[in-house]
N, CA, C and O atoms as a GROMACS GRO file, in nm:
protein
  416
    1UNK      N    1  -2.385  -7.360  21.240
    1UNK     CA    2  -2.487  -7.378  21.335
    1UNK      C    3  -2.464  -7.248  21.410
    1UNK      O    4  -2.350  -7.214  21.442
    2UNK      N    5  -2.576  -7.172  21.439
    2UNK     CA    6  -2.557  -7.039  21.528
    2UNK      C    7  -2.561  -7.081  21.683
    2UNK      O    8  -2.588  -7.199  21.707
    3UNK      N    9  -2.542  -7.015  21.765
    3UNK     CA   10  -2.547  -7.039  21.917
    3UNK      C   11  -2.673  -7.083  21.949
    3UNK      O   12  -2.686  -7.192  22.005
    4UNK      N   13  -2.772  -7.012  21.921
    4UNK     CA   14  -2.916  -7.040  21.963
    4UNK      C   15  -2.951  -7.208  21.938
    4UNK      O   16  -3.011  -7.281  22.017
    5UNK      N   17  -2.899  -7.240  21.816
    5UNK     CA   18  -2.913  -7.379  21.781
    5UNK      C   19  -2.854  -7.484  21.874
    5UNK      O   20  -2.916  -7.587  21.900
    6UNK      N   21  -2.735  -7.459  21.925
    6UNK     CA   22  -2.667  -7.520  22.022
    6UNK      C   23  -2.734  -7.519  22.162
    6UNK      O   24  -2.753  -7.619  22.230
    7UNK      N   25  -2.764  -7.401  22.191
    7UNK     CA   26  -2.852  -7.390  22.323
    7UNK      C   27  -2.965  -7.480  22.324
    7UNK      O   28  -3.007  -7.532  22.427
    8UNK      N   29  -3.014  -7.498  22.208
    8UNK     CA   30  -3.173  -7.545  22.207
    8UNK      C   31  -3.152  -7.678  22.200
    8UNK      O   32  -3.237  -7.752  22.248
    9UNK      N   33  -3.033  -7.734  22.136
    9UNK     CA   34  -3.006  -7.886  22.145
    9UNK      C   35  -2.939  -7.917  22.269
    9UNK      O   36  -2.949  -8.035  22.302
   10UNK      N   37  -2.875  -7.845  22.346
   10UNK     CA   38  -2.844  -7.871  22.496
   10UNK      C   39  -2.965  -7.881  22.564
   10UNK      O   40  -2.994  -7.987  22.619
   11UNK      N   41  -3.048  -7.777  22.568
   11UNK     CA   42  -3.170  -7.779  22.656
   11UNK      C   43  -3.266  -7.905  22.608
   11UNK      O   44  -3.336  -7.962  22.691
   12UNK      N   45  -3.265  -7.944  22.478
   12UNK     CA   46  -3.348  -8.056  22.458
   12UNK      C   47  -3.278  -8.196  22.500
   12UNK      O   48  -3.354  -8.293  22.511
   13UNK      N   49  -3.143  -8.215  22.522
   13UNK     CA   50  -3.097  -8.321  22.563
   13UNK      C   51  -3.096  -8.328  22.729
   13UNK      O   52  -3.101  -8.435  22.789
   14UNK      N   53  -3.091  -8.222  22.784
   14UNK     CA   54  -3.116  -8.211  22.925
   14UNK      C   55  -3.243  -8.232  22.968
   14UNK      O   56  -3.262  -8.288  23.076
   15UNK      N   57  -3.358  -8.185  22.881
   15UNK     CA   58  -3.473  -8.216  22.935
   15UNK      C   59  -3.523  -8.351  22.906
   15UNK      O   60  -3.639  -8.376  22.940
   16UNK      N   61  -3.448  -8.445  22.845
   16UNK     CA   62  -3.480  -8.575  22.847
   16UNK      C   63  -3.367  -8.664  22.918
   16UNK      O   64  -3.251  -8.686  22.884
   17UNK      N   65  -3.449  -8.715  23.042
   17UNK     CA   66  -3.359  -8.771  23.146
   17UNK      C   67  -3.289  -8.887  23.090
   17UNK      O   68  -3.169  -8.902  23.113
   18UNK      N   69  -3.357  -8.973  23.014
   18UNK     CA   70  -3.287  -9.094  22.948
   18UNK      C   71  -3.168  -9.059  22.862
   18UNK      O   72  -3.057  -9.109  22.880
   19UNK      N   73  -3.197  -8.968  22.764
   19UNK     CA   74  -3.106  -8.926  22.686
   19UNK      C   75  -2.972  -8.840  22.763
   19UNK      O   76  -2.858  -8.854  22.718
   20UNK      N   77  -2.996  -8.767  22.861
   20UNK     CA   78  -2.899  -8.690  22.901
   20UNK      C   79  -2.827  -8.806  23.019
   20UNK      O   80  -2.714  -8.785  23.062
   21UNK      N   81  -2.882  -8.886  23.049
   21UNK     CA   82  -2.806  -8.989  23.132
   21UNK      C   83  -2.736  -9.096  23.074
   21UNK      O   84  -2.657  -9.168  23.134
   22UNK      N   85  -2.768  -9.105  22.949
   22UNK     CA   86  -2.704  -9.205  22.833
   22UNK      C   87  -2.573  -9.167  22.785
   22UNK      O   88  -2.539  -9.049  22.784
   23UNK      N   89  -2.485  -9.273  22.738
   23UNK     CA   90  -2.355  -9.232  22.675
   23UNK      C   91  -2.383  -9.145  22.565
   23UNK      O   92  -2.322  -9.038  22.562
   24UNK      N   93  -2.457  -9.170  22.483
   24UNK     CA   94  -2.494  -9.077  22.342
   24UNK      C   95  -2.522  -8.942  22.395
   24UNK      O   96  -2.455  -8.847  22.354
   25UNK      N   97  -2.613  -8.926  22.478
   25UNK     CA   98  -2.646  -8.811  22.536
   25UNK      C   99  -2.548  -8.710  22.588
   25UNK      O  100  -2.554  -8.589  22.566
   26UNK      N  101  -2.432  -8.788  22.677
   26UNK     CA  102  -2.321  -8.733  22.744
   26UNK      C  103  -2.232  -8.668  22.617
   26UNK      O  104  -2.173  -8.559  22.621
   27UNK      N  105  -2.235  -8.746  22.521
   27UNK     CA  106  -2.159  -8.746  22.385
   27UNK      C  107  -2.175  -8.604  22.322
   27UNK      O  108  -2.093  -8.517  22.295
   28UNK      N  109  -2.330  -8.615  22.305
   28UNK     CA  110  -2.396  -8.481  22.258
   28UNK      C  111  -2.353  -8.367  22.321
   28UNK      O  112  -2.304  -8.269  22.264
   29UNK      N  113  -2.376  -8.384  22.458
   29UNK     CA  114  -2.353  -8.250  22.527
   29UNK      C  115  -2.197  -8.229  22.526
   29UNK      O  116  -2.165  -8.113  22.500
   30UNK      N  117  -2.116  -8.297  22.544
   30UNK     CA  118  -1.974  -8.271  22.532
   30UNK      C  119  -1.948  -8.207  22.380
   30UNK      O  120  -1.862  -8.119  22.371
   31UNK      N  121  -2.013  -8.245  22.270
   31UNK     CA  122  -1.984  -8.205  22.141
   31UNK      C  123  -2.030  -8.063  22.139
   31UNK      O  124  -1.958  -7.976  22.092
   32UNK      N  125  -2.154  -8.036  22.189
   32UNK     CA  126  -2.204  -7.891  22.194
   32UNK      C  127  -2.109  -7.820  22.279
   32UNK      O  128  -2.078  -7.709  22.236
   33UNK      N  129  -2.054  -7.856  22.392
   33UNK     CA  130  -1.963  -7.768  22.456
   33UNK      C  131  -1.842  -7.726  22.363
   33UNK      O  132  -1.794  -7.613  22.361
   34UNK      N  133  -1.799  -7.829  22.289
   34UNK     CA  134  -1.668  -7.816  22.190
   34UNK      C  135  -1.702  -7.700  22.097
   34UNK      O  136  -1.629  -7.601  22.084
   35UNK      N  137  -1.817  -7.720  22.034
   35UNK     CA  138  -1.858  -7.637  21.931
   35UNK      C  139  -1.885  -7.495  21.998
   35UNK      O  140  -1.854  -7.400  21.926
   36UNK      N  141  -1.928  -7.468  22.103
   36UNK     CA  142  -1.923  -7.342  22.125
   36UNK      C  143  -1.839  -7.299  22.259
   36UNK      O  144  -1.878  -7.248  22.364
   37UNK      N  145  -1.717  -7.338  22.216
   37UNK     CA  146  -1.617  -7.303  22.276
   37UNK      C  147  -1.586  -7.329  22.435
   37UNK      O  148  -1.492  -7.274  22.494
   38UNK      N  149  -1.682  -7.426  22.499
   38UNK     CA  150  -1.654  -7.436  22.618
   38UNK      C  151  -1.569  -7.560  22.675
   38UNK      O  152  -1.595  -7.649  22.757
   39UNK      N  153  -1.470  -7.534  22.608
   39UNK     CA  154  -1.349  -7.673  22.628
   39UNK      C  155  -1.361  -7.739  22.782
   39UNK      O  156  -1.379  -7.859  22.801
   40UNK      N  157  -1.349  -7.649  22.877
   40UNK     CA  158  -1.343  -7.705  22.998
   40UNK      C  159  -1.450  -7.791  23.022
   40UNK      O  160  -1.421  -7.905  23.057
   41UNK      N  161  -1.594  -7.755  23.007
   41UNK     CA  162  -1.715  -7.838  23.026
   41UNK      C  163  -1.708  -7.946  22.941
   41UNK      O  164  -1.745  -8.053  22.989
   42UNK      N  165  -1.666  -7.946  22.818
   42UNK     CA  166  -1.642  -8.078  22.726
   42UNK      C  167  -1.534  -8.150  22.784
   42UNK      O  168  -1.549  -8.272  22.777
   43UNK      N  169  -1.428  -8.111  22.840
   43UNK     CA  170  -1.325  -8.202  22.898
   43UNK      C  171  -1.376  -8.282  23.018
   43UNK      O  172  -1.333  -8.393  23.046
   44UNK      N  173  -1.472  -8.214  23.089
   44UNK     CA  174  -1.484  -8.263  23.228
   44UNK      C  175  -1.587  -8.392  23.181
   44UNK      O  176  -1.571  -8.505  23.226
   45UNK      N  177  -1.701  -8.353  23.078
   45UNK     CA  178  -1.804  -8.427  23.037
   45UNK      C  179  -1.714  -8.580  22.971
   45UNK      O  180  -1.748  -8.695  22.998
   46UNK      N  181  -1.626  -8.550  22.903
   46UNK     CA  182  -1.553  -8.665  22.838
   46UNK      C  183  -1.466  -8.748  22.925
   46UNK      O  184  -1.440  -8.867  22.908
   47UNK      N  185  -1.422  -8.665  23.026
   47UNK     CA  186  -1.330  -8.747  23.140
   47UNK      C  187  -1.447  -8.841  23.218
   47UNK      O  188  -1.422  -8.956  23.253
   48UNK      N  189  -1.570  -8.781  23.240
   48UNK     CA  190  -1.654  -8.892  23.285
   48UNK      C  191  -1.700  -8.994  23.222
   48UNK      O  192  -1.754  -9.085  23.285
   49UNK      N  193  -1.688  -8.999  23.089
   49UNK     CA  194  -1.726  -9.111  23.004
   49UNK      C  195  -1.608  -9.171  22.921
   49UNK      O  196  -1.638  -9.248  22.830
   50UNK      N  197  -1.489  -9.143  22.943
   50UNK     CA  198  -1.370  -9.197  22.871
   50UNK      C  199  -1.367  -9.346  22.852
   50UNK      O  200  -1.347  -9.394  22.740
   51UNK      N  201  -1.388  -9.426  22.968
   51UNK     CA  202  -1.378  -9.537  22.975
   51UNK      C  203  -1.489  -9.634  22.872
   51UNK      O  204  -1.474  -9.755  22.857
   52UNK      N  205  -1.585  -9.565  22.815
   52UNK     CA  206  -1.677  -9.636  22.735
   52UNK      C  207  -1.703  -9.545  22.607
   52UNK      O  208  -1.800  -9.572  22.536
   53UNK      N  209  -1.626  -9.445  22.577
   53UNK     CA  210  -1.646  -9.368  22.472
   53UNK      C  211  -1.568  -9.353  22.376
   53UNK      O  212  -1.470  -9.293  22.417
   54UNK      N  213  -1.558  -9.381  22.250
   54UNK     CA  214  -1.444  -9.347  22.179
   54UNK      C  215  -1.419  -9.205  22.133
   54UNK      O  216  -1.304  -9.162  22.117
   55UNK      N  217  -1.541  -9.123  22.110
   55UNK     CA  218  -1.510  -8.980  22.096
   55UNK      C  219  -1.437  -8.927  22.196
   55UNK      O  220  -1.340  -8.855  22.172
   56UNK      N  221  -1.483  -8.962  22.334
   56UNK     CA  222  -1.398  -8.924  22.464
   56UNK      C  223  -1.266  -8.940  22.466
   56UNK      O  224  -1.192  -8.847  22.497
   57UNK      N  225  -1.225  -9.053  22.437
   57UNK     CA  226  -1.103  -9.113  22.422
   57UNK      C  227  -1.004  -9.024  22.316
   57UNK      O  228  -0.891  -8.990  22.352
   58UNK      N  229  -1.057  -8.991  22.184
   58UNK     CA  230  -1.012  -8.929  22.080
   58UNK      C  231  -1.003  -8.787  22.102
   58UNK      O  232  -0.909  -8.727  22.049
   59UNK      N  233  -1.106  -8.708  22.191
   59UNK     CA  234  -1.070  -8.565  22.232
   59UNK      C  235  -0.980  -8.562  22.325
   59UNK      O  236  -0.890  -8.479  22.305
   60UNK      N  237  -0.971  -8.635  22.440
   60UNK     CA  238  -0.885  -8.631  22.545
   60UNK      C  239  -0.734  -8.672  22.494
   60UNK      O  240  -0.636  -8.619  22.546
   61UNK      N  241  -0.724  -8.763  22.395
   61UNK     CA  242  -0.614  -8.794  22.349
   61UNK      C  243  -0.534  -8.664  22.257
   61UNK      O  244  -0.414  -8.639  22.266
   62UNK      N  245  -0.618  -8.601  22.182
   62UNK     CA  246  -0.579  -8.472  22.138
   62UNK      C  247  -0.539  -8.363  22.234
   62UNK      O  248  -0.449  -8.285  22.204
   63UNK      N  249  -0.598  -8.357  22.338
   63UNK     CA  250  -0.586  -8.273  22.438
   63UNK      C  251  -0.448  -8.283  22.500
   63UNK      O  252  -0.378  -8.182  22.515
   64UNK      N  253  -0.402  -8.421  22.540
   64UNK     CA  254  -0.300  -8.446  22.579
   64UNK      C  255  -0.199  -8.421  22.470
   64UNK      O  256  -0.094  -8.372  22.510
   65UNK      N  257  -0.210  -8.446  22.339
   65UNK     CA  258  -0.097  -8.406  22.264
   65UNK      C  259  -0.069  -8.286  22.254
   65UNK      O  260   0.048  -8.249  22.264
   66UNK      N  261  -0.174  -8.197  22.232
   66UNK     CA  262  -0.162  -8.063  22.244
   66UNK      C  263  -0.094  -8.009  22.343
   66UNK      O  264  -0.030  -7.908  22.315
   67UNK      N  265  -0.088  -8.057  22.476
   67UNK     CA  266  -0.016  -8.018  22.577
   67UNK      C  267   0.114  -8.084  22.593
   67UNK      O  268   0.193  -8.058  22.684
   68UNK      N  269   0.132  -8.166  22.504
   68UNK     CA  270   0.276  -8.257  22.492
   68UNK      C  271   0.292  -8.325  22.610
   68UNK      O  272   0.402  -8.333  22.665
   69UNK      N  273   0.175  -8.382  22.662
   69UNK     CA  274   0.159  -8.502  22.767
   69UNK      C  275   0.170  -8.641  22.688
   69UNK      O  276   0.068  -8.708  22.671
   70UNK      N  277   0.292  -8.684  22.639
   70UNK     CA  278   0.318  -8.778  22.549
   70UNK      C  279   0.238  -8.903  22.612
   70UNK      O  280   0.153  -8.973  22.556
   71UNK      N  281   0.288  -8.913  22.741
   71UNK     CA  282   0.264  -9.054  22.799
   71UNK      C  283   0.104  -9.080  22.798
   71UNK      O  284   0.058  -9.192  22.774
   72UNK      N  285   0.016  -8.955  22.830
   72UNK     CA  286  -0.125  -8.962  22.817
   72UNK      C  287  -0.163  -8.985  22.673
   72UNK      O  288  -0.249  -9.069  22.646
   73UNK      N  289  -0.101  -8.913  22.579
   73UNK     CA  290  -0.166  -8.912  22.457
   73UNK      C  291  -0.148  -9.060  22.397
   73UNK      O  292  -0.237  -9.116  22.332
   74UNK      N  293  -0.032  -9.111  22.423
   74UNK     CA  294  -0.004  -9.245  22.374
   74UNK      C  295  -0.093  -9.364  22.435
   74UNK      O  296  -0.123  -9.461  22.367
   75UNK      N  297  -0.135  -9.348  22.578
   75UNK     CA  298  -0.214  -9.456  22.644
   75UNK      C  299  -0.338  -9.433  22.578
   75UNK      O  300  -0.390  -9.527  22.517
   76UNK      N  301  -0.403  -9.300  22.581
   76UNK     CA  302  -0.535  -9.303  22.528
   76UNK      C  303  -0.546  -9.341  22.365
   76UNK      O  304  -0.653  -9.392  22.331
   77UNK      N  305  -0.468  -9.326  22.286
   77UNK     CA  306  -0.452  -9.350  22.134
   77UNK      C  307  -0.418  -9.509  22.159
   77UNK      O  308  -0.494  -9.590  22.106
   78UNK      N  309  -0.324  -9.549  22.224
   78UNK     CA  310  -0.328  -9.703  22.226
   78UNK      C  311  -0.468  -9.775  22.253
   78UNK      O  312  -0.496  -9.878  22.193
   79UNK      N  313  -0.548  -9.720  22.340
   79UNK     CA  314  -0.672  -9.767  22.376
   79UNK      C  315  -0.740  -9.769  22.230
   79UNK      O  316  -0.774  -9.873  22.174
   80UNK      N  317  -0.752  -9.665  22.188
   80UNK     CA  318  -0.826  -9.634  22.054
   80UNK      C  319  -0.798  -9.732  21.949
   80UNK      O  320  -0.890  -9.780  21.882
   81UNK      N  321  -0.679  -9.765  21.931
   81UNK     CA  322  -0.610  -9.857  21.833
   81UNK      C  323  -0.662  -9.985  21.877
   81UNK      O  324  -0.701 -10.054  21.782
   82UNK      N  325  -0.674 -10.032  21.979
   82UNK     CA  326  -0.711 -10.164  22.036
   82UNK      C  327  -0.875 -10.186  22.025
   82UNK      O  328  -0.922 -10.297  21.997
   83UNK      N  329  -0.958 -10.068  22.050
   83UNK     CA  330  -1.095 -10.070  22.040
   83UNK      C  331  -1.151 -10.037  21.893
   83UNK      O  332  -1.265 -10.070  21.861
   84UNK      N  333  -1.073  -9.976  21.814
   84UNK     CA  334  -1.114  -9.943  21.671
   84UNK      C  335  -0.986  -9.963  21.588
   84UNK      O  336  -0.921  -9.868  21.543
   85UNK      N  337  -0.950 -10.110  21.568
   85UNK     CA  338  -0.837 -10.144  21.480
   85UNK      C  339  -0.848 -10.103  21.329
   85UNK      O  340  -0.754 -10.070  21.257
   86UNK      N  341  -0.975 -10.109  21.296
   86UNK     CA  342  -0.989 -10.053  21.147
   86UNK      C  343  -0.972  -9.908  21.133
   86UNK      O  344  -0.958  -9.858  21.021
   87UNK      N  345  -0.972  -9.850  21.220
   87UNK     CA  346  -0.947  -9.700  21.193
   87UNK      C  347  -0.792  -9.656  21.174
   87UNK      O  348  -0.718  -9.641  21.271
   88UNK      N  349  -0.756  -9.640  21.059
   88UNK     CA  350  -0.626  -9.640  21.019
   88UNK      C  351  -0.546  -9.491  21.095
   88UNK      O  352  -0.426  -9.484  21.120
   89UNK      N  353  -0.636  -9.393  21.119
   89UNK     CA  354  -0.593  -9.264  21.147
   89UNK      C  355  -0.529  -9.282  21.282
   89UNK      O  356  -0.424  -9.223  21.309
   90UNK      N  357  -0.595  -9.369  21.377
   90UNK     CA  358  -0.544  -9.383  21.524
   90UNK      C  359  -0.413  -9.439  21.516
   90UNK      O  360  -0.325  -9.394  21.589
   91UNK      N  361  -0.386  -9.542  21.427
   91UNK     CA  362  -0.267  -9.598  21.421
   91UNK      C  363  -0.158  -9.503  21.384
   91UNK      O  364  -0.048  -9.495  21.439
   92UNK      N  365  -0.212  -9.415  21.264
   92UNK     CA  366  -0.120  -9.305  21.250
   92UNK      C  367  -0.055  -9.203  21.341
   92UNK      O  368   0.060  -9.160  21.350
   93UNK      N  369  -0.178  -9.174  21.413
   93UNK     CA  370  -0.164  -9.080  21.544
   93UNK      C  371  -0.050  -9.137  21.631
   93UNK      O  372   0.038  -9.064  21.676
   94UNK      N  373  -0.056  -9.272  21.655
   94UNK     CA  374   0.024  -9.361  21.756
   94UNK      C  375   0.158  -9.334  21.695
   94UNK      O  376   0.242  -9.283  21.769
   95UNK      N  377   0.190  -9.359  21.578
   95UNK     CA  378   0.336  -9.346  21.509
   95UNK      C  379   0.377  -9.197  21.533
   95UNK      O  380   0.495  -9.168  21.553
   96UNK      N  381   0.296  -9.119  21.531
   96UNK     CA  382   0.339  -8.980  21.551
   96UNK      C  383   0.372  -8.945  21.698
   96UNK      O  384   0.456  -8.862  21.733
   97UNK      N  385   0.295  -9.018  21.778
   97UNK     CA  386   0.308  -8.990  21.918
   97UNK      C  387   0.462  -9.061  21.946
   97UNK      O  388   0.550  -8.997  22.004
   98UNK      N  389   0.478  -9.167  21.910
   98UNK     CA  390   0.595  -9.242  21.933
   98UNK      C  391   0.728  -9.179  21.890
   98UNK      O  392   0.839  -9.196  21.942
   99UNK      N  393   0.695  -9.099  21.778
   99UNK     CA  394   0.822  -9.017  21.732
   99UNK      C  395   0.854  -8.906  21.796
   99UNK      O  396   0.970  -8.866  21.792
  100UNK      N  397   0.763  -8.841  21.862
  100UNK     CA  398   0.746  -8.738  21.972
  100UNK      C  399   0.836  -8.785  22.096
  100UNK      O  400   0.924  -8.715  22.146
  101UNK      N  401   0.798  -8.919  22.138
  101UNK     CA  402   0.862  -8.970  22.256
  101UNK      C  403   1.003  -8.992  22.258
  101UNK      O  404   1.082  -8.956  22.345
  102UNK      N  405   1.030  -9.063  22.138
  102UNK     CA  406   1.174  -9.089  22.080
  102UNK      C  407   1.265  -8.946  22.076
  102UNK      O  408   1.382  -8.940  22.114
  103UNK      N  409   1.202  -8.852  22.031
  103UNK     CA  410   1.261  -8.727  21.984
  103UNK      C  411   1.302  -8.644  22.138
  103UNK      O  412   1.376  -8.546  22.142
  104UNK      N  413   1.241  -8.703  22.250
  104UNK     CA  414   1.277  -8.612  22.386
  104UNK      C  415   1.390  -8.687  22.441
  104UNK      O  416   1.446  -8.650  22.544
   0.00000   0.00000   0.00000
């Protein structure tokens, strides 16, 4: 998808107050920010909805992992495992994080 399509999608979300104020709308805006390279904007949006959004937790857990912030990565990934126990990837990620913590 080209940048114009992302700009149009962002504009559409922002022009719909119900959607832009809703969790799904905020997730859409964050996803658009990620896809257009606006990581700081995405991070800010995700931080504002992390308590209620699995995609926000997953994004911020990956950010923490990439920054070698093992405690934060483990905390967020642990929450993901609790909230989505059927998702085996979250469990695998938690095991990798635990290995990184032990290696320090």
